[in-house]
FISE-555542 format. One record per atom (N, C-alpha, C, CB): residue in one letter; y, z, x. Coordinates in steps of 0.2 Angstrom, whole numbers. Last residue first. Glycine has a CB too. Layout:
PT  res      y      z      x
PT    A      Y      Z      X
...
//
This chain:
PT  res      y      z      x
PT    D     53    103   -106
PT    D     60    106   -108
PT    D     63    106   -113
PT    D     64    105   -104
PT    A     44     93   -108
PT    A     41    100   -109
PT    A     48    105   -110
PT    A     37    103   -101
PT    N     50     82   -103
PT    N     48     82   -110
PT    N     45     89   -112
PT    N     42     77   -110
PT    E     52     85    -91
PT    E     58     84    -94
PT    E     57     84   -101
PT    E     60     79    -91
PT    Q     39     85    -86
PT    Q     43     91    -85
PT    Q     50     91    -89
PT    Q     45     91    -76
PT    E     34     73    -87
PT    E     31     79    -91
PT    E     35     83    -91
PT    E     24     81    -89
PT    E     44     65    -79
PT    E     44     64    -85
PT    E     40     71    -90
PT    E     41     57    -87
PT    Q     39     70    -65
PT    Q     45     71    -69
PT    Q     46     71    -76
PT    Q     49     66    -67
PT    D     25     65    -66
PT    D     26     72    -67
PT    D     35     75    -68
PT    D     22     76    -61
PT    Q     29     51    -66
PT    Q     25     54    -72
PT    Q     25     62    -73
PT    Q     18     52    -72
PT    E     34     52    -53
PT    E     38     50    -59
PT    E     36     53    -65
PT    E     37     44    -61
PT    W     24     55    -46
PT    W     29     59    -44
PT    W     34     58    -51
PT    W     33     57    -37
PT    H     16     43    -48
PT    H     12     49    -50
PT    H     19     55    -51
PT    H      6     51    -44
PT    V     22     34    -42
PT    V     22     34    -49
PT    V     20     41    -51
PT    V     18     29    -52
PT    N     22     38    -29
PT    N     28     38    -32
PT    N     26     37    -40
PT    N     34     32    -29
PT    E      9     36    -25
PT    E     12     44    -24
PT    E     19     44    -29
PT    E     15     45    -15
PT    V      7     23    -28
PT    V      5     27    -31
PT    V      7     33    -32
PT    V      0     28    -30
PT    Y     16     19    -16
PT    Y     17     16    -23
PT    Y     14     22    -28
PT    Y     13      9    -24
PT    S      8     24     -6
PT    S     16     26     -7
PT    S     18     26    -13
PT    S     20     21     -3
PT    I     -4     18     -7
PT    I     -3     25     -7
PT    I      4     28     -9
PT    I     -4     27     -1
PT    I     -1      6     -3
PT    I     -3      7    -10
PT    I     -3     14    -12
PT    I    -10      5    -11
PT    N      6      5     10
PT    N      9      4      3
PT    N      6      5     -4
PT    N      9     -2      3
PT    S     -6     10     17
PT    S      0     14     17
PT    S      6     12     11
PT    S      4     14     24
PT    F    -14     -1     15
PT    F    -17      6     11
PT    F    -10      9     11
PT    F    -24     10     15
PT    G     -7    -10     21
PT    G     -9    -11     14
PT    G    -11     -4     11
PT    G    -16    -16     14
PT    I     -7     -6     34
PT    I     -1     -7     31
PT    I     -3     -7     23
PT    I      3    -16     33
PT    C    -20     -7     38
PT    C    -17     -1     37
PT    C    -10     -1     33
PT    C    -16      2     44
PT    M    -26    -18     43
PT    M    -27    -17     35
PT    M    -23    -10     33
PT    M    -36    -16     32
PT    P    -25    -20     56
PT    P    -19    -23     52
PT    P    -19    -21     45
PT    P    -19    -32     53
PT    S    -28     -4     65
PT    S    -31    -10     61
PT    S    -25    -14     57
PT    S    -35     -7     56
PT    Y    -24      6     72
PT    Y    -23     -3     74
PT    Y    -26     -8     71
PT    Y    -25     -5     82
PT    D    -31     16     69
PT    D    -22     14     69
PT    D    -21      9     70
PT    D    -17     17     72
PT    N    -45     16     59
PT    N    -42     14     66
PT    N    -35     13     65
PT    N    -44      7     69
PT    M    -46     28     46
PT    M    -44     21     48
PT    M    -43     21     55
PT    M    -38     17     45
PT    D    -44     40     40
PT    D    -50     39     45
PT    D    -51     32     49
PT    D    -57     40     42
PT    Q    -35     38     32
PT    Q    -33     43     39
PT    Q    -38     43     43
PT    Q    -32     50     37
PT    Y    -41     30     22
PT    Y    -33     28     27
PT    Y    -33     33     32
PT    Y    -25     28     22
PT    F    -49     40     17
PT    F    -52     35     20
PT    F    -46     30     25
PT    F    -55     31     14
PT    E    -39     49     11
PT    E    -44     50     16
PT    E    -47     45     20
PT    E    -49     54     14
PT    Q    -33     41      1
PT    Q    -29     42      7
PT    Q    -34     45     12
PT    Q    -22     48      6
PT    V    -44     39     -7
PT    V    -40     34     -4
PT    V    -38     35      2
PT    V    -36     31     -7
PT    E    -46     53    -11
PT    E    -52     47     -8
PT    E    -49     42     -5
PT    E    -57     43    -13
PT    E    -32     54    -18
PT    E    -35     57    -11
PT    E    -40     55     -8
PT    E    -37     63    -12
PT    L    -35     45    -27
PT    L    -29     43    -23
PT    L    -31     47    -17
PT    L    -21     46    -25
PT    Q    -44     52    -35
PT    Q    -47     46    -32
PT    Q    -40     43    -28
PT    Q    -52     41    -39
PT    E    -35     63    -40
PT    E    -43     64    -35
PT    E    -44     57    -32
PT    E    -50     67    -40
PT    P    -25     57    -47
PT    P    -23     61    -40
PT    P    -30     63    -37
PT    P    -18     68    -42
PT    T    -32     42    -51
PT    T    -31     48    -53
PT    T    -30     50    -46
PT    T    -37     52    -58
PT    L    -23     25    -54
PT    L    -28     29    -50
PT    L    -27     37    -51
PT    L    -28     27    -41
PT    E    -16     16    -61
PT    E    -21     20    -65
PT    E    -26     23    -61
PT    E    -25     15    -71
PT    D     -9      9    -52
PT    D     -6     15    -54
PT    D    -11     19    -58
PT    D      1     13    -57
PT    I    -18     -3    -50
PT    I    -17      2    -44
PT    I    -15      8    -48
PT    I    -11      0    -39
PT    E    -27     -8    -64
PT    E    -20     -8    -60
PT    E    -21     -3    -56
PT    E    -14     -7    -64
PT    D    -40     -7    -70
PT    D    -36    -13    -70
PT    D    -29    -14    -65
PT    D    -34    -13    -77
PT    I    -54      0    -60
PT    I    -48      1    -65
PT    I    -45     -6    -64
PT    I    -42      7    -62
PT    G    -65      5    -52
PT    G    -66      0    -60
PT    G    -60      1    -63
PT    G    -71      3    -66
PT    F    -65      9    -40
PT    F    -64     13    -45
PT    F    -64     11    -52
PT    F    -58     15    -44
PT    W    -67     -4    -33
PT    W    -71      2    -32
PT    W    -71      6    -39
PT    W    -67      6    -25
PT    E    -56    -13    -39
PT    E    -63    -15    -40
PT    E    -68     -9    -39
PT    E    -65    -21    -35
PT    T    -45     -6    -33
PT    T    -47     -6    -41
PT    T    -53     -9    -42
PT    T    -42    -10    -44
PT    V    -48     -7    -21
PT    V    -47     -1    -21
PT    V    -48     -1    -30
PT    V    -39      3    -18
PT    W    -48    -21    -18
PT    W    -54    -16    -16
PT    W    -54    -10    -20
PT    W    -54    -14     -9
PT    E    -36    -26    -23
PT    E    -41    -27    -25
PT    E    -47    -24    -25
PT    E    -41    -31    -24
PT    T    -27    -19    -14
PT    T    -26    -17    -21
PT    T    -32    -19    -24
PT    T    -20    -20    -24
PT    V    -31    -25     -1
PT    V    -31    -18     -2
PT    V    -32    -16    -10
PT    V    -25    -16      2
PT    W    -26    -38     -5
PT    W    -33    -38     -4
PT    W    -34    -29     -4
PT    W    -34    -43      5
PT    E    -12    -36     -6
PT    E    -17    -37    -12
PT    E    -23    -37    -11
PT    E    -16    -45    -15
PT    T     -9    -29      7
PT    T     -9    -27      2
PT    T    -12    -30     -5
PT    T     -3    -27      2
PT    V    -11    -44     14
PT    V    -15    -36     16
PT    V    -15    -32     10
PT    V    -11    -32     22
PT    Q     -2    -50      8
PT    Q     -9    -53      8
PT    Q    -13    -46      8
PT    Q    -10    -59     16
PT    H     11    -43     12
PT    H     10    -45      6
PT    H      2    -47      4
PT    H     15    -50      4
PT    E     10    -44     26
PT    E     10    -39     23
PT    E      8    -39     16
PT    E     15    -36     25
PT    I     11    -59     28
PT    I      4    -56     31
PT    I      4    -48     26
PT    I      5    -55     41
PT    N     23    -61     23
PT    N     18    -65     20
PT    N     12    -61     22
PT    N     17    -73     22
PT    E     31    -53     31
PT    E     31    -52     25
PT    E     25    -55     21
PT    E     38    -56     22
PT    E     29    -62     43
PT    E     27    -54     43
PT    E     26    -53     36
PT    E     33    -47     47
PT    A     35    -73     41
PT    A     28    -72     41
PT    A     25    -65     41
PT    A     26    -75     48
PT    K     47    -69     39
PT    K     44    -72     34
PT    K     38    -71     35
PT    K     46    -78     34
PT    H     50    -65     52
PT    H     50    -60     47
PT    H     47    -61     41
PT    H     54    -58     46
PT    M     52    -76     58
PT    M     46    -73     60
PT    M     45    -68     55
PT    M     46    -71     68
PT    R     63    -85     58
PT    R     60    -82     53
PT    R     53    -80     53
PT    R     60    -86     48
PT    H     60    -92     76
PT    H     65    -91     68
PT    H     62    -89     62
PT    H     69    -97     65
PT    V     58    -85     89
PT    V     54    -88     85
PT    V     59    -87     78
PT    V     46    -84     85
PT    T     62    -89    107
PT    T     62    -86    101
PT    T     58    -88     95
PT    T     67    -87     99
PT    F     66    -91    124
PT    F     61    -91    120
PT    F     63    -87    113
PT    F     54    -88    124
PT    K     82    -94    129
PT    K     77    -89    128
PT    K     73    -91    123
PT    K     80    -83    127
PT    E     87   -110    134
PT    E     87   -105    129
PT    E     81   -101    130
PT    E     87   -108    123
PT    E     84   -121    145
PT    E     89   -115    144
PT    E     91   -110    140
PT    E     94   -117    145
PT    S     68   -122    150
PT    S     72   -123    144
PT    S     78   -117    146
PT    S     67   -121    136
PT    M     60   -131    163
PT    M     61   -125    160
PT    M     67   -124    155
PT    M     61   -121    164
//
């Protein structure tokens, strides 16, 4: 038996790579389904549809992180667009 405790070096890098790959897959699925080129082209209605799908997913699915990432990203894009429109209206 080793004197050192078991450890995994740079495990966070593997986790980041997995998260990135899952997010890419989810982005590809969503953009293909809705016929858009970029994920930020989702309309609020389409985003709601994606959110409903995500909420119905098994909480332990490794794909959840990808859906969570794109939902957060698109919500931020929509929020920024709303802020711009309000500034331009003033």
